[in-house]
GUMI-72954 format. One record per residue: residue number from 1; chain; x, y, z of N, C-alpha, C in turn. Coordinates in steps of 0.2 Angstrom, whole numbers, plus 5000, padded with zeros to 4 digits. Atoms other than C-alpha are relative to their C-alpha. Layout:
N
- resi,chain,n_c1,n_c2,n_c3,ca_c1,ca_c2,ca_c3,c_c1,c_c2,c_c3
- NUM,A,X,Y,Z,X,Y,Z,X,Y,Z
...
This chain:
339
- resi,chain,n_c1,n_c2,n_c3,ca_c1,ca_c2,ca_c3,c_c1,c_c2,c_c3
- 1,A,5003,4994,5003,5082,4975,4952,4998,4999,4992
- 2,A,5007,5001,5004,5068,4978,4940,5000,5008,4995
- 3,A,5001,4996,5004,5062,4990,4928,4994,5003,5000
- 4,A,5006,4997,4997,5048,4996,4939,5002,5002,5007
- 5,A,4997,4999,4994,5050,5007,4953,4996,4996,5007
- 6,A,5004,5003,4994,5040,4997,4966,5001,4994,4998
- 7,A,4996,5004,5000,5052,4983,4965,5003,4999,5005
- 8,A,4998,5000,4992,5056,4987,4983,4996,4998,5003
- 9,A,5007,5006,4995,5039,4974,4987,5007,4995,5002
- 10,A,4998,5006,4997,5053,4961,4989,5006,5003,5006
- 11,A,4996,5000,4994,5063,4971,5003,4997,4998,5008
- 12,A,5003,5003,4996,5050,4965,5013,5003,4990,5000
- 13,A,4998,5008,4998,5061,4946,5014,5007,5005,5001
- 14,A,4997,4999,4997,5076,4957,5019,5003,5002,4993
- 15,A,4999,4997,5009,5081,4960,4999,5001,5005,5001
- 16,A,4999,4991,5002,5088,4977,4995,4999,4998,4991
- 17,A,5004,5002,5006,5077,4977,4979,4999,5009,4999
- 18,A,5003,4996,5004,5073,4992,4968,4999,5001,4993
- 19,A,4999,4999,5006,5069,4999,4953,5005,5005,4996
- 20,A,4995,4995,5004,5078,5006,4937,4999,5000,4995
- 21,A,5002,4998,5006,5078,5014,4921,5003,4997,4998
- 22,A,4998,5006,5004,5079,5006,4905,5007,5000,4997
- 23,A,4990,4999,5001,5098,5011,4901,5003,4995,5006
- 24,A,4997,5003,4995,5102,5003,4917,4999,4993,4999
- 25,A,5002,5008,5001,5093,4986,4914,5004,4998,4992
- 26,A,4995,5003,5007,5103,4985,4897,5006,4997,5001
- 27,A,4993,5003,4997,5118,4985,4907,4999,4996,5004
- 28,A,5003,5005,4997,5110,4973,4919,5002,4994,4998
- 29,A,4999,5005,5004,5107,4961,4906,5007,4998,4996
- 30,A,4994,5001,5005,5123,4963,4896,5007,4998,5006
- 31,A,4992,5003,4996,5137,4963,4911,4995,4997,5008
- 32,A,5001,5002,4992,5128,4957,4928,5001,5006,5005
- 33,A,4996,4992,4994,5134,4975,4935,4995,5005,5001
- 34,A,5003,4997,5000,5127,4988,4941,5002,5007,5002
- 35,A,4996,4994,4994,5137,5005,4947,4993,5005,5003
- 36,A,5007,4995,4994,5127,5014,4962,5005,5004,5004
- 37,A,4995,4999,4994,5133,5025,4973,4996,4998,5007
- 38,A,5003,5001,4994,5130,5021,4992,4995,5005,5002
- 39,A,5007,4995,5000,5112,5027,4997,5003,5000,5010
- 40,A,5001,5002,4993,5110,5032,5016,4998,4997,5003
- 41,A,5003,5005,4996,5103,5021,5029,4994,5004,5006
- 42,A,5005,4996,4998,5087,5028,5037,4997,4993,5005
- 43,A,5003,5004,4995,5078,5017,5053,4992,5002,4999
- 44,A,5005,4997,4999,5060,5018,5054,4998,4995,5004
- 45,A,5003,5006,4994,5054,5010,5071,4993,5002,5001
- 46,A,5010,4999,5000,5035,5006,5073,5001,4995,5008
- 47,A,5000,5005,4996,5033,5000,5090,4991,4999,5003
- 48,A,5009,5000,5001,5015,4995,5098,4997,4996,4996
- 49,A,5003,5005,5003,5002,4985,5091,4995,5005,4997
- 50,A,5003,4998,5004,4992,4990,5076,4991,4999,5002
- 51,A,5005,5001,4998,4972,4992,5081,4996,4995,4995
- 52,A,5005,5005,5007,4958,4981,5072,4998,5005,4994
- 53,A,5002,4997,5005,4955,4986,5055,5005,5006,4998
- 54,A,4996,4997,5004,4971,4995,5054,5006,4997,5000
- 55,A,4997,5003,5003,4983,4990,5042,5006,5001,4999
- 56,A,4996,4997,5001,4998,4991,5035,5003,5004,4993
- 57,A,5000,4994,5005,4995,5002,5020,4996,5006,5005
- 58,A,5000,4997,4995,4987,5011,5035,5006,5003,5003
- 59,A,4991,4999,4996,5007,5011,5044,5002,5004,4994
- 60,A,4994,4997,5004,5015,5016,5026,4996,5008,5001
- 61,A,5002,4992,5002,5004,5030,5023,5002,5006,5007
- 62,A,4996,4996,4994,5008,5036,5041,5008,5003,4999
- 63,A,4989,4999,4999,5028,5035,5039,5001,5005,4994
- 64,A,4999,4994,5005,5026,5044,5021,4998,5006,5000
- 65,A,5002,4991,4998,5016,5059,5029,5005,5003,5007
- 66,A,4996,4997,4994,5028,5060,5044,5008,5003,4996
- 67,A,4991,5000,5003,5045,5059,5032,4996,5005,4995
- 68,A,5004,4994,5005,5034,5071,5019,5001,4995,4993
- 69,A,5000,5001,5007,5036,5066,5000,5007,4999,4997
- 70,A,4993,4998,5002,5055,5069,4998,5005,4997,5006
- 71,A,4997,5003,4993,5059,5063,5016,5004,4994,4998
- 72,A,4996,5005,5002,5068,5048,5010,5004,5001,4995
- 73,A,4995,5000,5005,5077,5052,4997,5007,4999,5001
- 74,A,4995,5001,4997,5093,5046,4995,5003,4994,5004
- 75,A,4999,5006,4993,5091,5032,5009,4997,4995,4996
- 76,A,5004,5009,4997,5087,5013,5011,4997,5001,5006
- 77,A,5002,5000,4994,5075,5013,5024,5000,4992,5003
- 78,A,4999,5007,4995,5075,4999,5037,4996,5001,5005
- 79,A,5006,4998,4997,5057,4997,5044,5000,4994,5008
- 80,A,4999,5003,4994,5060,4989,5063,4996,5003,5008
- 81,A,5005,4998,4992,5050,4989,5081,4996,4994,4999
- 82,A,5005,5004,4999,5038,4977,5087,4995,5000,4997
- 83,A,5004,4999,5005,5025,4983,5076,5000,4997,4993
- 84,A,4996,5003,5005,5035,4977,5062,4998,4994,4999
- 85,A,4998,5006,5002,5039,4961,5066,4993,4997,5000
- 86,A,5005,5002,4998,5021,4959,5071,4997,4998,4993
- 87,A,5004,5001,5006,5016,4959,5052,5002,4995,4997
- 88,A,5000,5006,5001,5012,4946,5041,5007,5001,4996
- 89,A,4996,5001,5004,5025,4942,5026,4996,5006,4995
- 90,A,5005,4991,5007,5010,4954,5013,5000,5006,5004
- 91,A,5001,4993,4997,5008,4966,5024,5008,5004,5001
- 92,A,4994,4999,4998,5027,4968,5027,5002,5002,4990
- 93,A,5000,4998,5008,5027,4968,5006,4996,5006,4999
- 94,A,5005,4995,5003,5012,4983,5006,5007,5003,5003
- 95,A,4994,4994,4995,5026,4993,5019,5005,5002,4996
- 96,A,4995,4997,5005,5040,4991,5006,4999,5003,4994
- 97,A,5002,4996,5006,5031,4995,4993,4999,5006,4999
- 98,A,5001,4994,4997,5025,5010,4998,5005,5006,5000
- 99,A,4994,4995,4996,5043,5016,5005,5001,5005,4993
- 100,A,4997,4996,5004,5047,5021,4986,4995,5009,5000
- 101,A,5003,4994,4999,5033,5036,4990,5002,5005,5004
- 102,A,4999,4995,4995,5042,5044,5002,5008,5002,4996
- 103,A,4995,4998,5006,5056,5046,4989,5007,4997,5002
- 104,A,4994,5003,4999,5068,5033,4995,5000,4995,4997
- 105,A,4997,5005,5005,5077,5020,4985,4998,4992,4999
- 106,A,5003,5007,5002,5071,5005,4993,4998,5000,5009
- 107,A,5001,5000,4993,5064,4998,5011,5003,4995,5000
- 108,A,5001,5008,4996,5066,4982,5020,5000,4999,5004
- 109,A,5001,5003,4993,5064,4971,5034,5003,4996,5001
- 110,A,4996,5007,4998,5075,4959,5044,4995,4995,4997
- 111,A,5003,5004,4999,5072,4943,5040,5000,4995,5005
- 112,A,5000,5004,4992,5065,4932,5055,4995,4994,4999
- 113,A,5006,5005,5002,5053,4919,5058,4996,4999,4996
- 114,A,5003,4998,5005,5042,4926,5049,5000,4997,4994
- 115,A,4998,5001,5009,5050,4926,5032,5003,4991,4999
- 116,A,4999,5010,4999,5057,4907,5037,4993,4997,4997
- 117,A,5005,5003,5002,5041,4901,5038,4996,5002,4991
- 118,A,5005,4998,5008,5033,4910,5022,5005,4996,4995
- 119,A,4995,5003,5007,5049,4902,5011,5001,4993,5002
- 120,A,4999,5009,4999,5049,4884,5019,4994,4996,4993
- 121,A,5002,5003,5004,5044,4874,5005,4997,5002,4994
- 122,A,5000,4998,5005,5040,4885,4992,5003,4998,4993
- 123,A,4997,5002,5005,5044,4882,4974,5005,5004,4999
- 124,A,4994,4995,5001,5062,4887,4970,5004,5002,5007
- 125,A,4996,4999,4992,5067,4886,4990,5006,4996,4999
- 126,A,4994,5003,4997,5085,4882,4992,5000,4993,5004
- 127,A,5000,5007,4994,5087,4862,4996,5002,5000,5006
- 128,A,4999,5003,4992,5097,4863,5009,4997,5007,5004
- 129,A,5005,4995,4998,5082,4876,5017,5004,5003,5007
- 130,A,4998,4998,4994,5089,4877,5033,5007,5002,5001
- 131,A,4993,5000,5003,5107,4880,5028,5001,5009,5000
- 132,A,4999,4992,5002,5102,4896,5019,4994,5004,5006
- 133,A,5004,4997,4997,5088,4901,5032,5005,5004,5008
- 134,A,4994,4996,4994,5103,4905,5045,5005,5003,4996
- 135,A,4996,4994,5004,5113,4914,5031,4995,5005,5000
- 136,A,5005,4993,5001,5096,4927,5028,4999,4999,5009
- 137,A,4999,4996,4991,5096,4927,5049,5003,5004,5001
- 138,A,4994,4997,4999,5112,4933,5049,5000,5006,4997
- 139,A,5000,4993,5003,5109,4947,5038,4996,5007,5004
- 140,A,5002,4995,4996,5100,4959,5052,5004,5005,5001
- 141,A,4994,4995,4997,5108,4974,5057,5004,4998,5006
- 142,A,4998,5001,4992,5119,4972,5072,4995,5006,5003
- 143,A,5003,4994,4996,5113,4980,5088,5005,5006,5000
- 144,A,4996,4994,4999,5120,4996,5091,5000,5003,4994
- 145,A,4997,4999,5006,5121,4999,5073,4998,5008,4999
- 146,A,5003,4992,5002,5121,5018,5067,4998,5001,4990
- 147,A,5004,4998,5004,5109,5025,5054,5002,5007,5000
- 148,A,4998,4992,5001,5111,5043,5046,4994,5002,5003
- 149,A,5005,4997,4999,5092,5046,5050,4996,4995,5003
- 150,A,5003,5007,5000,5080,5036,5059,4993,5006,5004
- 151,A,5007,4999,4998,5062,5041,5065,4995,4995,5005
- 152,A,5005,5005,4998,5048,5033,5076,4991,5001,5001
- 153,A,5009,4997,5001,5029,5032,5076,4996,4994,5005
- 154,A,5005,5004,4994,5017,5023,5090,4994,4995,4995
- 155,A,5007,5003,5004,5006,5009,5080,4995,5001,5003
- 156,A,5006,4998,4999,4994,5011,5093,4996,5005,4999
- 157,A,5002,4995,4999,4990,5028,5090,4998,5000,4991
- 158,A,5003,5000,5008,4988,5026,5070,4992,4998,5002
- 159,A,5007,4999,5002,4971,5026,5062,5000,4998,4995
- 160,A,5001,5000,5006,4964,5021,5045,5003,5005,4999
- 161,A,4998,4993,5004,4972,5034,5033,4996,5000,4994
- 162,A,5000,4999,5007,4968,5042,5017,5002,5008,4999
- 163,A,4994,4993,5004,4977,5055,5006,4990,5005,4997
- 164,A,5004,4994,5002,4967,5072,5002,5002,5005,4994
- 165,A,4998,4997,5005,4980,5078,4991,5003,4997,4993
- 166,A,4996,5005,5006,4991,5073,4974,5005,4997,5001
- 167,A,4994,5006,4998,5004,5063,4983,4998,4997,5006
- 168,A,5001,5004,4995,5005,5050,4995,5001,5003,5007
- 169,A,4999,4999,4995,5011,5060,5008,4995,5005,5003
- 170,A,5005,4995,5001,4996,5072,5008,4992,4995,5004
- 171,A,5005,5002,4996,4986,5062,5021,4998,5000,5007
- 172,A,5003,5000,4993,4977,5060,5037,4995,4996,5002
- 173,A,5005,5006,4998,4964,5049,5047,4996,5001,4997
- 174,A,5008,4999,5006,4948,5046,5038,4996,5002,5005
- 175,A,5004,4994,4996,4936,5059,5044,5000,5005,5004
- 176,A,4995,4994,4998,4950,5072,5050,4998,5005,4995
- 177,A,4999,4994,5002,4949,5088,5046,5005,5002,4994
- 178,A,4996,5000,5006,4959,5090,5029,5005,5009,5005
- 179,A,4996,4994,4996,4975,5104,5036,4998,5005,4994
- 180,A,4998,4995,5004,4979,5121,5030,5005,4998,4994
- 181,A,4993,5000,5007,4991,5122,5014,5005,5002,5003
- 182,A,4993,4997,4997,5007,5124,5020,5005,5003,4993
- 183,A,4996,4997,5006,5014,5128,5001,4995,5000,4995
- 184,A,5005,4996,5007,5007,5134,4984,4999,4991,4998
- 185,A,5001,5005,5003,5010,5114,4979,4993,4996,5003
- 186,A,5004,5002,4998,4997,5109,4990,4994,5004,5002
- 187,A,5007,4995,5005,4984,5124,4986,4999,4998,4995
- 188,A,5002,5001,5006,4987,5118,4971,4996,4992,5001
- 189,A,5003,5008,5000,4983,5098,4974,4992,5002,5004
- 190,A,5008,4998,4995,4965,5105,4987,4997,5002,4994
- 191,A,5004,4998,5005,4960,5113,4970,4998,4996,4998
- 192,A,5002,5007,5005,4962,5098,4958,4996,4997,5004
- 193,A,5008,5006,4997,4952,5087,4971,4994,5003,5002
- 194,A,5006,4995,4998,4941,5101,4975,4998,4999,5007
- 195,A,4999,5000,4993,4943,5098,4993,5000,5007,5004
- 196,A,5000,4994,4996,4942,5112,5007,5003,4999,5007
- 197,A,4996,5001,4992,4954,5113,5022,4996,5003,5005
- 198,A,5006,5000,4993,4944,5112,5038,4998,4995,4999
- 199,A,5007,5006,5000,4933,5099,5031,5002,4996,4999
- 200,A,4996,5007,5002,4936,5081,5029,4999,4998,4995
- 201,A,5000,5004,5008,4938,5071,5013,4994,4997,5000
- 202,A,5006,5006,5003,4922,5062,5015,4993,5006,5001
- 203,A,5003,4994,5002,4912,5078,5012,4997,4998,4993
- 204,A,5000,5000,5006,4911,5073,4996,4998,4993,4997
- 205,A,5000,5006,5000,4902,5059,4987,5006,4993,4994
- 206,A,4993,5006,5004,4915,5043,4978,4995,4997,4994
- 207,A,5004,5004,5008,4911,5037,4960,5002,4992,4999
- 208,A,4995,5006,5001,4924,5024,4960,5002,4996,5007
- 209,A,4995,5001,4994,4932,5014,4971,5004,4991,4998
- 210,A,4997,5003,5004,4947,5002,4965,5004,4995,5007
- 211,A,4996,5003,4994,4953,4988,4976,5007,4996,4996
- 212,A,4996,5007,5004,4971,4977,4968,5005,5004,4999
- 213,A,4994,4997,5002,4988,4984,4963,5004,4995,5003
- 214,A,4994,5004,4997,5005,4977,4969,5001,5001,5005
- 215,A,4999,5001,4993,5002,4986,4984,4994,4996,5002
- 216,A,5004,5007,4996,4986,4978,4989,4994,4995,4995
- 217,A,5003,5006,5006,4981,4964,4977,5002,4994,5003
- 218,A,4999,5007,4999,4986,4949,4987,4995,4997,5003
- 219,A,5008,5003,4997,4974,4938,4995,4998,5003,5005
- 220,A,5002,4998,4992,4975,4946,5013,4997,5004,4999
- 221,A,5003,4995,5003,4970,4960,5003,4992,5000,5000
- 222,A,5005,5003,5003,4955,4952,4996,4996,4997,5007
- 223,A,5002,5004,4995,4950,4944,5013,4998,5006,5003
- 224,A,5002,4996,4997,4950,4960,5021,4994,5005,4998
- 225,A,5005,4996,5003,4939,4969,5009,4992,4996,4998
- 226,A,5008,5005,4999,4925,4953,5008,4999,5000,5007
- 227,A,5002,5002,4992,4927,4954,5027,4994,5005,5001
- 228,A,5003,4993,5000,4918,4974,5025,4994,4998,4995
- 229,A,5003,4998,5005,4908,4971,5010,4996,4991,5000
- 230,A,5005,5006,4999,4899,4952,5015,4994,5001,5002
- 231,A,5008,4998,4999,4881,4953,5015,4998,5006,5000
- 232,A,4999,4993,5001,4882,4971,5010,4999,5001,4993
- 233,A,4999,5000,5006,4879,4979,4994,5003,5009,4999
- 234,A,4997,4993,5002,4889,4993,4986,4998,5006,4997
- 235,A,5005,4994,5000,4880,5011,4985,5000,4998,4992
- 236,A,5006,5000,5007,4869,5011,4970,5001,5007,4995
- 237,A,4997,4994,5002,4878,5022,4957,5008,5000,4999
- 238,A,4989,5002,5001,4898,5018,4961,5001,4996,4996
- 239,A,4998,5004,5004,4907,5009,4952,5007,4996,5003
- 240,A,4995,5003,4994,4919,4995,4962,5003,4995,4994
- 241,A,4998,5006,5005,4931,4984,4953,5005,4998,5005
- 242,A,4996,5005,4997,4941,4971,4961,5005,4997,4995
- 243,A,4995,5001,5006,4958,4967,4950,5004,4995,5006
- 244,A,4992,5006,4994,4969,4951,4961,5005,5001,4997
- 245,A,4992,4999,5002,4987,4954,4959,5004,4996,4996
- 246,A,4998,5004,5004,4991,4939,4951,4996,4993,4998
- 247,A,5005,5005,5003,4983,4922,4941,5000,4997,5009
- 248,A,5001,5004,4996,4987,4912,4957,4996,5004,5006
- 249,A,5005,4996,4995,4979,4926,4970,4992,4996,4998
- 250,A,5005,5004,5002,4965,4924,4958,4997,4994,5001
- 251,A,5001,5005,4998,4964,4906,4959,4997,4998,5007
- 252,A,5000,5001,4994,4965,4906,4977,4993,5002,5005
- 253,A,5006,4995,4999,4954,4920,4979,4993,4994,4999
- 254,A,5005,5004,5001,4940,4910,4970,4997,4995,5002
- 255,A,5000,5007,4995,4943,4893,4978,4996,5002,5009
- 256,A,5002,4997,4996,4939,4903,4993,4994,5003,5001
- 257,A,5005,4997,5000,4924,4910,4987,5000,5008,4999
- 258,A,5000,4993,5001,4929,4928,4987,4997,5005,4996
- 259,A,5001,4996,5005,4925,4933,4971,4992,4998,5000
- 260,A,5006,5002,4999,4907,4928,4975,4997,5005,5005
- 261,A,5001,4994,4995,4907,4940,4989,5000,5007,4996
- 262,A,5002,4993,5001,4912,4954,4979,4993,5002,4993
- 263,A,5006,4999,5005,4899,4950,4963,4992,5002,5003
- 264,A,5006,5002,4997,4884,4946,4976,5000,5008,5002
- 265,A,5003,4993,4994,4889,4965,4984,5001,5006,4993
- 266,A,5002,4997,5006,4888,4972,4965,5006,5003,4996
- 267,A,4992,4998,5005,4909,4973,4961,5000,4996,4994
- 268,A,4997,5006,5006,4915,4967,4946,5007,4997,5003
- 269,A,4993,5005,4996,4930,4953,4948,5003,5003,4994
- 270,A,4995,5003,5004,4942,4956,4935,5007,4997,4999
- 271,A,4995,5004,5000,4957,4948,4928,5006,5003,5004
- 272,A,4994,4999,4995,4973,4949,4937,5005,5007,4996
- 273,A,4995,4996,5005,4985,4964,4932,4999,5007,5004
- 274,A,4999,4992,4997,4986,4984,4934,4996,5003,5000
- 275,A,5006,4998,5001,4970,4987,4928,5000,5009,5004
- 276,A,5001,4992,4999,4964,5005,4938,5006,5002,5002
- 277,A,4992,4993,4997,4981,5011,4947,5004,5002,4995
- 278,A,4996,4994,5002,4989,5017,4931,4993,4998,4992
- 279,A,5004,4998,5006,4973,5017,4920,5001,4996,4994
- 280,A,4998,5004,5004,4976,5002,4911,4995,4996,4994
- 281,A,5005,5002,5003,4966,4992,4898,4991,5001,5001
- 282,A,5008,4998,4999,4952,5004,4898,4997,4999,5006
- 283,A,5002,5001,4993,4949,5004,4917,5005,5006,5003
- 284,A,5001,4994,4999,4949,5021,4919,4996,5005,5005
- 285,A,5004,4997,4996,4942,5035,4930,5000,5008,4995
- 286,A,5003,4992,5003,4932,5050,4922,5003,5005,5002
- 287,A,4997,4994,4998,4936,5066,4921,4996,5003,5005
- 288,A,5004,4997,4995,4933,5075,4937,4995,4996,5004
- 289,A,5005,5008,4994,4926,5056,4945,5005,5001,5006
- 290,A,4997,4998,4994,4932,5055,4963,5000,4990,5000
- 291,A,4999,5006,4997,4940,5037,4967,5003,4998,5004
- 292,A,4997,5003,4994,4945,5028,4982,5004,4994,4997
- 293,A,4996,5004,5002,4960,5017,4977,5006,4995,5006
- 294,A,4995,5003,4995,4972,5005,4986,5005,4998,4997
- 295,A,4992,5000,5002,4986,5008,4975,5004,5006,5002
- 296,A,4993,4996,4993,5002,5017,4980,5000,5007,4998
- 297,A,5000,4994,5002,5000,5033,4968,4991,5005,4998
- 298,A,5004,4997,5003,4988,5047,4966,5001,5007,4998
- 299,A,4997,4993,5001,4997,5059,4958,4992,5001,4992
- 300,A,5005,4996,5003,4985,5071,4945,4999,4996,4993
- 301,A,5000,5003,5007,4978,5060,4930,5005,4993,5001
- 302,A,4996,5006,4996,4987,5043,4938,4993,4998,4995
- 303,A,5006,5006,5002,4969,5034,4934,4997,5002,4995
- 304,A,5005,5000,5006,4963,5042,4920,5002,5010,4999
- 305,A,4999,4990,4998,4963,5065,4914,4996,5000,5005
- 306,A,5003,4995,4994,4957,5074,4927,4997,4995,5006
- 307,A,5003,5005,4996,4952,5059,4937,5005,5002,5009
- 308,A,5001,4998,4994,4952,5062,4956,5002,4995,5005
- 309,A,5000,5005,4996,4960,5050,4967,5003,4999,5007
- 310,A,4997,5001,4994,4962,5045,4986,5002,4993,5002
- 311,A,4996,5007,5000,4973,5032,4991,4997,4999,5008
- 312,A,5002,5002,4994,4967,5021,5007,5001,4992,4999
- 313,A,5000,5008,5000,4967,5002,5012,4994,4996,4997
- 314,A,5006,5003,5002,4955,4989,5006,4996,4999,5002
- 315,A,5005,5000,4996,4945,4989,5020,4996,5006,5000
- 316,A,5002,4993,5001,4943,5007,5020,4995,5000,4992
- 317,A,5003,4999,5004,4940,5006,5003,4994,4996,4998
- 318,A,5007,5003,5004,4927,4993,5002,4994,5003,5005
- 319,A,5003,4997,4995,4918,5001,5019,4996,5008,4995
- 320,A,5001,4994,5005,4917,5017,5006,4997,4998,4993
- 321,A,5004,5003,5006,4910,5007,4993,4994,4999,5001
- 322,A,5007,5001,4996,4894,5003,5004,4999,5008,5002
- 323,A,5004,4992,4998,4893,5022,5011,4999,5004,4994
- 324,A,5000,4996,5007,4897,5029,4995,5004,5008,5002
- 325,A,4995,4994,4998,4908,5043,5005,5008,4997,5001
- 326,A,4996,5003,4995,4924,5039,5013,4998,4999,5007
- 327,A,5004,5003,4993,4920,5029,5028,5006,4996,5005
- 328,A,4996,5004,4995,4931,5022,5042,4996,4992,5001
- 329,A,5005,5006,4999,4928,5004,5041,4998,4997,5007
- 330,A,5002,5003,4994,4928,5000,5060,4992,5002,5002
- 331,A,5008,4998,5000,4910,5010,5057,4998,4993,4999
- 332,A,5006,5005,5006,4903,4994,5046,5000,4992,5005
- 333,A,4999,5006,4993,4912,4980,5059,4996,5001,5005
- 334,A,5002,5001,4994,4907,4986,5073,4991,4999,4999
- 335,A,5006,5000,5001,4889,4987,5066,4998,4990,5000
- 336,A,5000,5009,5000,4892,4967,5061,5000,4997,5008
- 337,A,4998,5004,4995,4899,4962,5077,4992,5002,5005
- 338,A,5006,4999,4994,4883,4971,5087,4994,4997,4995
- 339,A,5007,5002,5004,4870,4964,5074,5000,4991,5003
């Protein structure tokens, strides 16, 4: 547990991890205990194979769109299926991180060989690692386990996703028409964003692009963005910020020369931290400006008073920074392949 709602990121390791409030933090520090009601169990099964440039962030947005903003309330979600097992550990972290945006208490993936190999040899790994690994593998749900709720998705049918409203569930494939509002809150969200139902979100120019946060600030995220940006330039007049998720990520990225790719493209290479995800340290979006962000929340004013936020993957954010409008990264990557 931790005083951060996105503590669920640790569910990627098969851990039951969730955020708690200030009073509960005090209880944990004083007693090492925490009174909790037993949550319901939900399983989200994702089979098939993700297409090229469709990421765990796109998968997460698709799951949240399917469940709805409060569809996971009172539940811990277990992610299962071939598409989930095929994810790297960092991709699993993104998926579990975003679980909270569906209202769930936590999200988790059963430990498997991918988990074990990621942890092997790391600092603080148990001395008798093989014995520990056997115990971790035994944590997987039993065959035939019953869940309170289940949904299934086909990974091969997923495309790069982006939000159009002011909650993470209001998302659609990049380039798709914005749906007709189904509620007063969706009508209000469209008005705030300045979008129009029936038209795609890429009809408006983008002012700011932010790559980072605990959702997409890992080394694999920076590599994905750099792969799109390499040899290209950010649209003139558009501001792009890249903030590594940690000092370790920053060092690794700089050792690989990724920071030079971003700087050469015209982006700002920032120090590790939350940065524009929560408008920290002056990294804010101006009132009325439109930002594409790889973070996890697009609430009104999240990135600055009056700021408008579209959530997307690192590849989509990078492609959009080049084009100046919300852009499917596959378009630019196909151009590179044919060059």
